[in-house]
C-alpha positions as CSV (number, residue, x, y, z in Angstrom):
1,M,19.8,-72.4,-38.5
2,T,21.3,-74.8,-36.2
3,L,24.7,-72.8,-36.1
4,L,22.7,-70.2,-34.1
5,F,21.8,-72.7,-31.4
6,R,25.3,-73.5,-30.7
7,P,26.3,-72.5,-27.3
8,R,29.3,-69.9,-28.0
9,V,27.3,-68.4,-30.7
10,A,24.0,-68.1,-29.0
11,R,26.0,-66.5,-26.1
12,A,27.5,-64.1,-28.2
13,I,24.4,-62.6,-29.5
14,A,23.1,-62.4,-26.0
15,I,26.0,-60.6,-24.8
16,A,25.8,-58.2,-27.9
17,A,22.1,-57.7,-27.4
18,A,23.0,-56.8,-23.4
19,L,25.6,-54.5,-24.3
20,Y,23.6,-52.7,-26.7
21,L,20.4,-52.8,-24.4
22,V,22.5,-50.9,-21.7
23,F,23.3,-48.2,-24.4
24,Y,19.9,-48.2,-25.4
25,L,18.6,-47.5,-22.0
26,W,21.1,-44.9,-21.2
27,W,20.3,-43.1,-24.4
28,R,16.6,-43.1,-23.5
29,A,17.2,-41.8,-20.3
30,T,19.4,-39.1,-21.3
31,S,18.2,-37.8,-24.6
32,T,14.5,-38.9,-24.9
33,L,12.7,-37.8,-21.8
34,N,9.9,-35.0,-22.7
35,P,9.8,-32.4,-20.1
36,A,7.2,-30.3,-21.7
37,G,5.1,-30.1,-18.5
38,A,4.3,-32.4,-15.5
39,A,1.8,-34.7,-17.0
40,V,4.0,-35.3,-20.4
41,L,7.0,-35.8,-18.1
42,I,5.1,-38.5,-16.1
43,F,4.0,-40.3,-19.2
44,S,7.9,-40.2,-20.0
45,L,9.0,-42.1,-17.3
46,I,6.1,-44.2,-17.2
47,L,7.4,-45.7,-20.6
48,L,10.8,-45.5,-19.6
49,L,10.0,-47.8,-16.6
50,A,8.4,-50.1,-18.6
51,D,11.5,-50.1,-21.1
52,I,13.7,-50.8,-18.0
53,Q,11.4,-53.6,-16.7
54,G,11.7,-55.5,-20.2
55,A,15.6,-55.0,-20.1
56,V,15.4,-56.6,-16.4
57,S,13.3,-59.4,-17.8
58,F,15.6,-60.1,-21.0
59,L,18.5,-60.0,-18.8
60,L,17.3,-62.7,-16.1
61,Q,16.2,-65.0,-19.1
62,M,19.6,-64.9,-20.6
63,F,20.9,-65.5,-17.3
64,V,18.9,-68.6,-16.6
65,A,19.4,-69.9,-20.4
66,W,22.8,-69.7,-20.3
67,D,23.8,-73.2,-20.2
68,V,21.1,-76.1,-21.0
69,C,23.2,-78.9,-20.8
70,Q,21.9,-82.1,-18.9
71,P,23.6,-83.2,-15.8
72,P,25.3,-86.8,-16.6
73,A,22.8,-89.4,-16.3
74,V,23.5,-92.2,-13.6
75,D,21.8,-95.9,-13.8
76,A,19.1,-96.3,-11.3
77,P,20.6,-98.2,-8.3
78,P,18.9,-101.2,-7.3
79,G,16.9,-101.6,-4.2
80,L,15.6,-98.1,-3.6
81,S,12.2,-98.2,-2.2
82,V,9.9,-95.9,-4.3
83,D,6.1,-94.8,-3.4
84,L,4.0,-93.6,-6.5
85,Y,1.7,-90.9,-5.5
86,V,-1.5,-90.4,-7.8
87,P,-3.8,-87.4,-6.2
88,T,-7.2,-87.5,-7.4
89,Y,-10.6,-85.7,-6.9
90,D,-13.0,-85.9,-9.7
91,E,-11.2,-86.7,-12.7
92,D,-12.7,-88.9,-15.4
93,L,-12.2,-92.9,-14.6
94,D,-11.4,-93.3,-18.1
95,V,-8.4,-90.6,-17.5
96,L,-7.5,-92.0,-14.2
97,E,-7.5,-95.5,-15.6
98,A,-4.9,-94.7,-18.2
99,T,-2.4,-93.2,-15.6
100,L,-3.1,-96.1,-13.3
101,I,-2.1,-98.7,-16.2
102,G,0.8,-96.7,-17.1
103,C,1.9,-96.8,-13.5
104,T,1.7,-100.5,-13.5
105,V,3.9,-101.1,-16.4
106,I,6.6,-98.9,-14.7
107,R,9.7,-101.6,-14.7
108,Y,11.5,-100.6,-11.4
109,P,9.8,-102.2,-8.4
110,H,7.6,-99.5,-6.7
111,E,4.3,-99.3,-4.8
112,T,1.4,-97.1,-6.0
113,Y,-0.8,-95.3,-4.1
114,V,-4.2,-93.6,-5.3
115,L,-4.9,-90.6,-3.3
116,D,-8.5,-90.1,-3.5
117,D,-10.0,-87.1,-1.9
118,G,-13.1,-87.8,-3.9
119,R,-13.8,-90.9,-1.8
120,R,-15.4,-92.6,-5.0
121,P,-16.0,-96.4,-4.8
122,A,-15.5,-96.6,-8.5
123,V,-12.0,-95.2,-8.0
124,A,-11.5,-97.8,-5.2
125,M,-12.7,-100.6,-7.4
126,L,-10.3,-99.5,-10.3
127,A,-7.1,-99.3,-7.7
128,A,-7.9,-102.6,-6.3
129,R,-8.2,-104.1,-10.2
130,L,-4.9,-102.5,-11.0
131,G,-3.1,-103.6,-7.9
132,C,-2.8,-100.4,-6.4
133,H,-3.3,-99.1,-3.1
134,Y,-6.1,-96.8,-2.1
135,F,-6.2,-94.0,0.1
136,T,-8.7,-91.4,1.5
137,R,-8.8,-89.1,4.3
138,S,-11.3,-87.6,6.7
139,D,-10.7,-84.1,6.2
140,T,-9.8,-82.8,2.7
141,T,-8.6,-79.5,3.2
142,G,-5.3,-78.3,1.7
143,G,-6.3,-80.0,-1.7
144,K,-3.9,-81.7,-3.8
145,I,-1.2,-80.4,-1.2
146,G,-3.0,-81.6,1.8
147,N,-3.4,-85.0,0.1
148,I,0.1,-85.6,-0.3
149,N,1.0,-84.4,3.2
150,A,-1.6,-86.6,4.5
151,A,0.1,-89.7,2.5
152,I,3.5,-89.2,3.7
153,P,3.5,-91.0,7.1
154,R,1.2,-93.6,5.9
155,T,4.0,-94.9,3.4
156,D,7.9,-95.3,3.7
157,G,9.4,-95.5,0.5
158,E,12.6,-93.5,0.2
159,I,11.7,-91.6,-2.9
160,I,8.2,-90.4,-4.0
161,L,7.3,-90.1,-7.2
162,V,4.3,-87.5,-7.9
163,L,2.2,-87.9,-10.9
164,D,-0.9,-85.9,-11.5
165,A,-4.3,-87.9,-12.2
166,D,-4.1,-87.2,-15.9
167,T,-0.4,-87.7,-16.4
168,V,0.5,-91.3,-17.9
169,P,3.9,-92.4,-17.2
170,Q,6.5,-94.5,-19.7
171,P,7.5,-97.7,-18.6
172,D,11.6,-96.6,-18.2
173,L,10.5,-93.3,-16.0
174,L,12.1,-94.4,-12.7
175,D,15.0,-96.4,-14.4
176,R,16.0,-93.1,-16.3
177,T,15.7,-90.9,-13.3
178,L,16.5,-92.4,-9.6
179,G,20.3,-92.7,-10.7
180,Y,20.3,-88.8,-9.6
181,F,19.6,-89.9,-6.0
182,T,22.9,-91.7,-5.7
183,D,23.7,-88.2,-4.6
184,P,22.7,-87.6,-1.2
185,R,22.1,-84.1,-1.6
186,V,19.6,-84.4,-4.5
187,A,16.1,-83.7,-3.0
188,L,14.1,-83.4,-6.1
189,V,14.1,-84.4,-9.9
190,Q,11.8,-82.5,-11.8
191,L,10.4,-83.7,-15.6
192,P,9.0,-81.6,-18.2
193,E,5.4,-81.8,-18.7
194,E,4.5,-82.9,-22.1
195,Y,1.0,-83.4,-23.3
196,Y,-0.6,-85.7,-25.6
197,N,-3.6,-83.7,-26.7
198,L,-2.1,-81.6,-29.4
199,D,-5.4,-80.0,-30.0
200,S,-5.3,-77.9,-26.8
201,I,-5.7,-74.3,-26.3
202,Q,-1.9,-74.1,-25.6
203,H,-0.6,-75.9,-28.5
204,E,-0.1,-74.4,-32.4
205,A,-3.0,-75.4,-34.2
206,D,-0.8,-76.8,-36.9
207,A,1.7,-78.5,-34.8
208,A,2.8,-81.2,-37.3
209,A,6.2,-82.0,-35.6
210,M,7.0,-85.1,-33.6
211,K,7.7,-82.3,-30.8
212,P,5.0,-79.8,-31.2
213,W,5.1,-76.2,-29.7
214,H,2.8,-75.4,-26.9
215,D,3.0,-72.4,-24.5
216,Q,5.0,-74.2,-21.8
217,A,7.9,-75.4,-24.5
218,L,10.4,-72.7,-23.4
219,F,10.0,-73.1,-19.8
220,Y,10.4,-77.0,-20.1
221,R,12.9,-77.1,-22.9
222,V,15.0,-74.2,-22.0
223,I,14.4,-72.5,-18.8
224,Q,14.1,-75.6,-16.7
225,P,17.4,-77.0,-18.1
226,G,19.1,-73.8,-17.5
227,R,18.5,-73.7,-13.9
228,N,20.5,-77.0,-13.4
229,R,23.7,-74.9,-13.9
230,W,22.6,-72.8,-10.7
231,N,20.9,-75.4,-8.8
232,A,17.7,-73.6,-8.9
233,V,15.4,-76.2,-10.4
234,T,11.9,-75.6,-9.1
235,W,9.3,-78.1,-8.6
236,S,6.4,-77.7,-11.0
237,G,4.0,-80.2,-10.7
238,G,4.1,-83.7,-11.9
239,P,5.9,-86.0,-12.7
240,A,8.6,-85.3,-9.8
241,L,10.6,-87.5,-7.9
242,L,11.4,-86.3,-4.3
243,R,13.5,-87.9,-1.7
244,R,11.2,-88.5,1.6
245,A,14.3,-87.2,4.1
246,A,14.3,-84.0,2.3
247,L,10.5,-83.5,2.4
248,E,10.6,-84.4,6.2
249,S,13.3,-82.1,6.7
250,I,11.0,-79.0,5.9
251,G,7.8,-80.2,7.3
252,G,6.3,-81.7,4.1
253,V,5.0,-80.3,1.1
254,A,4.5,-76.3,1.9
255,A,1.0,-75.7,2.4
256,D,1.0,-72.0,2.8
257,T,0.3,-70.9,-0.4
258,V,-1.7,-72.2,-3.7
259,T,1.6,-72.8,-5.3
260,G,2.9,-75.5,-2.6
261,D,5.1,-77.0,-5.1
262,L,7.0,-73.8,-5.9
263,H,7.0,-73.0,-2.3
264,T,8.6,-76.2,-1.3
265,S,11.7,-75.5,-4.1
266,I,12.3,-72.6,-2.0
267,R,12.5,-74.5,1.4
268,L,14.6,-77.1,0.2
269,H,17.0,-74.7,-1.6
270,A,17.1,-72.8,1.5
271,R,18.0,-75.9,3.3
272,G,20.9,-76.7,1.1
273,W,19.1,-79.6,-0.9
274,K,20.0,-79.9,-4.5
275,T,17.4,-80.2,-7.4
276,V,17.7,-81.4,-10.6
277,F,15.7,-81.4,-14.0
278,H,15.9,-84.3,-16.7
279,S,15.0,-83.1,-19.9
280,E,13.6,-86.2,-21.3
281,A,9.5,-86.6,-21.6
282,L,8.8,-89.8,-19.7
283,A,5.2,-88.7,-18.9
284,Y,2.4,-87.3,-20.7
285,G,-0.5,-85.4,-19.4
286,I,-3.6,-83.3,-20.7
287,A,-3.3,-79.8,-21.5
288,P,-6.0,-77.3,-20.6
289,Q,-8.2,-77.9,-23.6
290,T,-10.3,-74.5,-23.0
291,L,-9.2,-71.1,-22.6
292,Q,-11.3,-70.7,-19.3
293,A,-9.4,-73.8,-17.7
294,Y,-5.9,-72.5,-19.4
295,T,-6.5,-68.9,-17.6
296,A,-7.7,-70.3,-14.4
297,Q,-4.6,-72.3,-14.3
298,R,-2.1,-69.5,-15.1
299,A,-4.1,-67.4,-12.4
300,R,-3.8,-69.9,-9.8
301,W,0.3,-69.6,-10.7
302,A,0.2,-66.0,-10.5
303,R,-1.6,-65.8,-7.3
304,G,0.6,-68.3,-5.5
305,A,3.9,-66.5,-6.8
306,M,2.6,-63.0,-5.3
307,Q,1.5,-65.2,-2.0
308,I,5.2,-66.4,-1.7
309,L,6.5,-62.9,-2.2
310,G,4.5,-61.8,0.7
311,S,5.7,-64.6,2.9
312,R,8.4,-65.2,5.1
313,D,10.2,-67.7,2.4
314,N,10.2,-64.8,-0.1
315,P,13.6,-66.1,-2.2
316,L,14.7,-62.5,-2.9
317,V,15.5,-62.0,1.3
318,A,15.2,-65.3,2.5
319,P,18.0,-66.7,4.4
320,G,20.2,-69.9,2.9
321,L,19.9,-69.1,-1.0
322,S,22.9,-68.5,-3.2
323,L,22.9,-65.1,-5.5
324,A,22.3,-67.2,-8.4
325,Q,19.4,-68.9,-6.8
326,R,18.0,-65.6,-5.9
327,L,18.3,-64.2,-9.5
328,S,16.3,-67.4,-11.0
329,Y,13.6,-67.1,-8.7
330,L,13.3,-63.2,-9.5
331,D,13.2,-64.5,-13.2
332,V,10.1,-66.7,-12.0
333,F,8.2,-63.5,-10.3
334,A,9.2,-61.2,-13.2
335,R,7.1,-63.5,-15.4
336,Y,4.0,-62.3,-13.5
337,V,4.7,-58.3,-13.7
338,E,5.4,-58.6,-17.3
339,P,2.1,-57.6,-18.3
340,F,2.3,-54.2,-16.5
341,Q,5.1,-53.6,-19.2
342,R,2.7,-54.8,-22.0
343,L,-0.3,-52.8,-20.6
344,I,2.1,-49.7,-20.7
345,Y,2.9,-50.6,-24.5
346,L,-0.9,-50.8,-25.1
347,V,-1.9,-47.8,-23.9
348,T,1.0,-45.5,-24.9
349,P,0.1,-45.4,-28.6
350,I,-3.6,-44.7,-27.7
351,V,-2.6,-41.7,-25.6
352,M,-0.4,-40.5,-28.3
353,L,-2.8,-40.4,-30.9
354,V,-5.9,-39.3,-29.4
355,T,-4.2,-36.8,-27.1
356,G,-1.1,-35.6,-28.8
357,L,1.2,-35.9,-26.3
358,F,4.2,-37.8,-27.0
359,P,6.6,-38.9,-24.1
360,V,9.7,-38.7,-26.4
361,R,11.2,-35.6,-27.4
362,V,13.3,-36.7,-30.3
363,A,12.2,-37.0,-33.7
364,A,10.9,-40.3,-35.1
365,P,13.8,-41.3,-37.3
366,A,16.4,-40.8,-34.7
367,F,14.1,-42.9,-32.0
368,L,13.8,-45.7,-34.6
369,A,17.1,-45.5,-35.5
370,H,18.2,-46.4,-31.8
371,W,15.3,-48.8,-30.9
372,F,14.8,-50.8,-34.0
373,P,18.6,-52.4,-33.7
374,C,17.9,-52.9,-29.9
375,F,14.5,-55.0,-30.8
376,T,15.9,-57.1,-33.3
377,L,19.4,-57.9,-31.2
378,I,17.1,-59.3,-28.3
379,T,14.5,-60.6,-30.6
380,F,17.5,-62.7,-32.2
381,A,19.1,-63.3,-28.7
382,R,15.8,-64.9,-27.5
383,F,15.7,-66.9,-30.5
384,A,19.4,-68.4,-30.4
385,M,19.1,-68.8,-26.6
386,G,15.8,-70.4,-27.0
387,R,17.6,-73.2,-28.7
388,G,14.3,-73.8,-31.3
389,S,11.5,-73.2,-28.8
390,Y,11.3,-69.6,-29.0
391,S,9.4,-67.6,-31.7
392,F,8.4,-64.1,-31.1
393,V,4.8,-64.0,-32.5
394,Q,4.3,-67.6,-30.9
395,V,5.1,-66.5,-27.6
396,E,3.9,-62.9,-27.8
397,K,0.4,-64.0,-28.8
398,Y,0.2,-66.3,-25.9
399,N,1.3,-63.4,-23.6
400,Y,-1.1,-60.8,-24.7
401,L,-3.9,-63.8,-24.5
402,K,-2.9,-64.3,-20.6
403,M,-2.0,-60.7,-19.9
404,F,-5.2,-59.4,-18.3
405,T,-5.4,-63.1,-16.1
406,F,-2.4,-62.1,-14.8
407,L,-2.9,-58.6,-14.2
408,R,-5.9,-59.6,-12.3
409,A,-4.2,-62.1,-10.3
410,V,-1.6,-59.8,-9.3
411,L,-3.7,-57.1,-8.6
412,G,-6.4,-58.8,-6.8
413,P,-4.9,-62.1,-5.4
414,G,-8.2,-63.4,-4.2
415,R,-10.0,-66.6,-5.5
416,S,-10.2,-66.8,-9.2
417,P,-12.9,-68.4,-11.3
418,G,-13.3,-71.7,-11.1
419,A,-12.3,-73.9,-14.0
420,A,-13.1,-77.3,-15.2
421,A,-10.3,-79.7,-15.0
422,A,-7.9,-79.6,-18.1
423,G,-9.5,-81.0,-21.0
424,R,-13.0,-81.3,-19.7
425,D,-16.0,-79.4,-21.0
426,N,-18.7,-78.2,-18.8
427,G,-21.2,-77.1,-21.5
428,R,-20.6,-73.7,-21.3
429,S,-16.9,-73.4,-22.1
430,Y,-17.2,-71.7,-25.4
431,E,-19.1,-68.9,-23.8
432,Q,-16.8,-68.6,-20.9
433,D,-13.9,-68.4,-23.3
434,Q,-15.5,-65.5,-24.9
435,Q,-15.9,-63.8,-21.5
436,V,-12.3,-64.4,-20.9
437,L,-11.6,-62.4,-24.0
438,Y,-13.4,-59.2,-23.0
439,P,-10.5,-57.1,-22.0
440,N,-8.3,-58.2,-25.0
441,V,-11.1,-57.4,-27.4
442,T,-11.8,-53.8,-25.6
443,F,-8.3,-53.1,-26.2
444,L,-8.1,-54.6,-29.6
445,M,-10.8,-52.1,-30.7
446,A,-9.3,-49.4,-28.7
447,E,-6.1,-49.7,-30.9
448,A,-8.3,-49.8,-34.0
449,V,-10.1,-46.4,-32.9
450,A,-6.7,-44.8,-32.0
451,I,-5.2,-45.7,-35.6
452,A,-8.5,-44.4,-37.1
453,V,-8.4,-41.0,-34.8
454,G,-4.4,-40.9,-35.5
455,I,-5.4,-40.9,-39.5
456,A,-8.2,-38.2,-39.1
457,N,-6.0,-36.0,-37.0
458,L,-3.2,-35.9,-39.6
459,A,-5.8,-34.9,-42.2
460,W,-8.4,-32.6,-40.4
461,R,-7.0,-32.5,-36.4
462,V,-9.9,-33.8,-34.8
463,T,-8.9,-34.5,-31.3
464,A,-5.4,-33.2,-31.3
465,T,-2.8,-31.2,-33.4
466,Y,0.6,-32.9,-34.0
467,P,3.8,-30.9,-34.0
468,E,5.1,-33.3,-36.5
469,V,4.2,-36.2,-38.9
470,G,7.0,-38.8,-38.1
471,L,5.9,-39.6,-34.3
472,P,2.2,-40.1,-35.3
473,L,3.0,-42.3,-38.1
474,M,5.3,-44.4,-35.6
475,A,2.3,-44.4,-33.3
476,I,0.0,-45.8,-35.9
477,G,2.7,-48.5,-36.5
478,W,3.0,-49.2,-33.0
479,A,-0.8,-49.6,-32.5
480,Q,-1.1,-51.7,-35.5
481,A,1.3,-54.1,-34.2
482,N,-0.4,-54.3,-30.8
483,L,-3.8,-54.8,-32.6
484,S,-2.3,-57.6,-34.8
485,L,-0.9,-59.4,-31.5
486,L,-4.2,-59.0,-29.7
487,A,-6.0,-60.2,-32.8
488,L,-3.9,-63.5,-32.7
489,G,-4.5,-63.9,-29.4
490,V,-8.2,-63.4,-29.7
491,R,-8.4,-65.8,-32.6
492,L,-6.6,-68.1,-30.8
493,G,-9.2,-68.1,-27.9
494,L,-11.9,-68.3,-30.0
495,R,-11.1,-71.2,-32.1
496,R,-13.6,-74.2,-31.2
497,L,-11.5,-76.7,-30.1
498,E,-12.9,-80.4,-30.2
499,R,-14.9,-81.2,-27.2
500,R,-15.1,-85.2,-27.3
501,H,-15.1,-87.0,-24.3
502,A,-11.9,-88.8,-25.4
503,Y,-8.9,-87.5,-27.2
504,R,-8.5,-88.8,-30.7
505,F,-4.9,-89.7,-31.1
506,P,-3.6,-88.8,-34.8
507,I,-1.7,-92.1,-35.1
508,S,-0.5,-93.8,-38.4
509,L,-1.2,-97.6,-38.3
510,T,-2.3,-100.4,-40.7
511,A,-5.4,-102.0,-39.9
512,T,-8.0,-104.3,-41.5
513,L,-11.8,-103.5,-41.6
514,T,-14.1,-106.3,-41.9
515,V,-18.1,-105.8,-42.5
516,P,-20.9,-108.1,-43.3
517,G,-21.1,-109.1,-47.0
518,M,-17.4,-108.0,-47.8
519,S,-14.1,-109.4,-48.0
520,P,-11.6,-107.8,-45.2
521,L,-10.6,-104.3,-46.5
522,P,-7.0,-103.1,-46.1
523,A,-7.1,-99.5,-44.2
524,V,-5.2,-96.6,-42.7
525,V,-5.8,-95.3,-39.3
526,Q,-6.3,-91.4,-39.3
527,D,-7.0,-91.3,-35.7
528,L,-7.8,-93.3,-32.6
529,S,-9.6,-93.3,-29.1
530,L,-10.7,-95.4,-26.6
531,Y,-14.3,-95.3,-28.1
532,G,-13.7,-95.3,-32.0
533,V,-11.3,-95.1,-34.9
534,G,-11.2,-93.0,-38.1
535,L,-10.1,-95.3,-41.0
536,I,-9.2,-94.6,-44.7
537,T,-10.0,-97.1,-47.0
538,D,-10.2,-97.6,-50.9
539,T,-13.9,-99.3,-50.8
540,P,-17.1,-97.6,-49.3
541,V,-18.9,-99.3,-46.8
542,E,-22.6,-98.7,-45.4
543,R,-23.3,-96.5,-42.5
544,G,-25.1,-98.4,-39.5
545,C,-23.5,-101.8,-40.4
546,S,-21.6,-103.9,-37.7
547,A,-17.7,-103.8,-38.2
548,R,-14.6,-105.6,-36.7
549,V,-11.5,-103.5,-37.1
550,T,-8.1,-105.5,-36.7
551,L,-5.5,-102.9,-35.6
552,Q,-1.6,-103.6,-36.4
553,L,0.2,-102.3,-33.0
554,P,3.7,-102.5,-32.7
555,G,4.5,-106.2,-32.3
556,T,1.0,-107.4,-32.2
557,T,-2.4,-107.0,-33.1
558,L,-5.7,-106.1,-31.4
559,T,-9.3,-106.8,-32.7
560,V,-12.3,-104.7,-31.6
561,R,-15.9,-104.8,-32.5
562,G,-18.2,-101.7,-33.3
563,E,-20.6,-100.2,-35.8
564,V,-19.9,-97.8,-38.5
565,T,-21.2,-94.7,-37.5
566,N,-20.0,-92.3,-40.0
567,V,-18.8,-92.9,-44.1
568,R,-17.5,-89.8,-45.8
569,P,-16.1,-89.9,-49.4
570,L,-12.6,-88.5,-50.0
571,P,-11.0,-87.3,-53.1
572,G,-8.9,-90.0,-55.4
573,S,-11.7,-92.8,-54.6
574,H,-11.1,-93.0,-50.9
575,T,-13.3,-93.1,-48.0
576,R,-13.2,-91.8,-44.5
577,V,-15.0,-94.7,-42.2
578,G,-15.6,-93.9,-38.7
579,V,-16.1,-96.9,-36.5
580,Q,-17.5,-96.7,-32.8
581,F,-16.4,-99.2,-30.6
582,I,-19.2,-101.0,-29.0
583,L,-17.9,-104.5,-27.6
584,F,-14.8,-104.7,-25.6
585,S,-13.2,-107.1,-23.1
586,P,-11.2,-106.1,-20.1
587,E,-8.2,-107.5,-21.8
588,E,-8.9,-105.6,-24.9
589,R,-9.5,-102.2,-23.3
590,A,-6.0,-102.6,-21.2
591,R,-4.3,-103.4,-24.3
592,L,-5.6,-100.2,-26.1
593,V,-5.1,-98.1,-23.1
594,A,-1.5,-99.1,-22.7
595,F,-1.1,-98.4,-26.6
596,L,-2.9,-94.8,-26.6
597,F,-1.5,-93.6,-23.3
598,I,2.1,-95.2,-23.2
599,S,3.2,-95.7,-26.9
600,A,1.2,-93.2,-29.0
601,P,2.1,-90.0,-27.3
602,R,5.4,-90.4,-28.4
603,C,4.8,-90.7,-32.1
604,Q,1.5,-89.0,-32.8
605,R,1.2,-86.6,-35.8
606,R,-1.3,-84.2,-37.0
607,P,-4.0,-86.0,-38.9
608,A,-3.4,-84.2,-42.1
609,G,-0.3,-86.0,-43.1
610,I,-0.9,-89.9,-44.2
611,A,-4.6,-89.7,-45.3
612,A,-4.4,-86.3,-47.3
613,D,-1.3,-87.4,-49.2
614,S,-2.8,-90.5,-50.0
615,A,-6.1,-89.0,-51.2
616,A,-4.1,-86.4,-53.0
617,D,-2.1,-88.7,-55.3
618,G,-5.0,-91.3,-55.7
619,K,-2.7,-94.2,-55.1
620,S,-3.8,-97.5,-53.6
621,L,-3.1,-97.1,-49.8
622,G,-1.1,-100.2,-49.3
623,K,0.9,-100.4,-46.4
624,P,2.2,-97.2,-44.7
625,I,5.3,-96.3,-42.9
626,T,4.2,-95.8,-39.3
627,P,5.5,-93.4,-36.9
628,F,7.2,-96.4,-35.1
629,E,9.1,-97.3,-38.2
630,R,10.1,-93.6,-38.8
631,A,11.7,-93.6,-35.2
632,G,13.5,-96.8,-35.6
633,R,11.6,-98.5,-33.3
């Protein structure tokens, strides 16, 4: 399989797909349009336009993903002054604390500034305790963008690192990225957004790899690296480093639209600045946990993109950009209008089956003989050029899930429904998730009804008479495919995700459990959070008793006191024990936070692994191989 991801092989497949696509569109335009009446002809042209839109989108994606090589890394030069901005408004203190502790262990000298638009005394105390500067402002207009712009004249670092309040940096973040700024033309270094809550709405439920797939995987692992070739990398939120002089040259972060990061990128490129994407994950944040939060975030992105298109900085016509940069930005905006193509593809088989109007005049075998090779080549090319981050079913499932969100944002770019912050549950999130899915469920039912009507028409001519059998059978298959993709998205949206106050890291560690009246018990950690731990032991214990858990962290141990709150027998004479932590010293808490949010995200796995294996084979737990040992740490 890795052979397909080699640059020459992947590009050859992409070229073959592009050539066949051109032939297919020519054939569609010259041989398939149905002129049998004005309505049918318009129907034919709309479907052809959808095909053309899909072709343009594919060609743009292949252009951007042509080369994903990382620019050569340069050692961080000594002596740079770095300001680290953490804008915050109402994030949970636990989340913000983890981020700030991560900031304190960044090795390269820097100053950390907490930019608190919430003006919370507790945040000021937290910042003081961790040695961070604390800024507020009297006027909180402009949200995060205004918060950053207000801080720029109050600090003087040459480089500004912007981190979201829920994004915890790794200690070597600056060491690995500051070297790019030895090129005086570099204004921005963008890093990938990776997430530690693997049970979020945008992660695959069965993510078991060390680098699990999420909805943004293709963007951060292929699209953004591919833009390095064209100097078209965009600022896509934190974590990102910006040169102060570059920001000042364009008047600060663009505040005209709701996507100030993307808008700022356009202005930087127009002024001749260079942007770089560093592919290494050096910070981990929280992905949206609920569907309502997920779709609200995507709606804001789409709304901002449409605002940019209507501004004087529209990158398709604004002066100062190269042709490659314009094409790269066109690819950005094309993603938000792709739902129009999908909407046409959803409606077409319904119309065909219910009315008997067919937008093509060729027989089904001839149409399929041309369409199927085109679809196969394009899917194969996307897979190869995706370098392991593209799966047709995964990508399309999420595309259909957020399709109506994009349509609403593009057609009515007003204020979208508010959303809880990523990962937060407001008590009604599941009901709100269901409301978000109403259009998807409606079309799912429409596809099902159309299939039933099509079968009835074939047998009894209920609503329409079909001129032949092949095209309605093709339409039934098309509607079934639509129904399946819609159903996968609806199923994903209705999946009840964990709503705990703190994320449980599925991490494998050895531990010792000590309870009154028993000798210390060897145990394996199944999951761990700031508030408790799930353990697998060979010996049952009593629920409600006090407990002391000694965790074998890399290079050290940490003992935490707590209470046994859950005891559940497992196959093979093992027991799962849940312990809630109740006694913490500040030093213990800081050590656990540092482990969970700095070390654990790089090596966590889904919790089914060690516990399930040991329970199944009935062997003694012994000492497991930890993920750190697997990674050769």
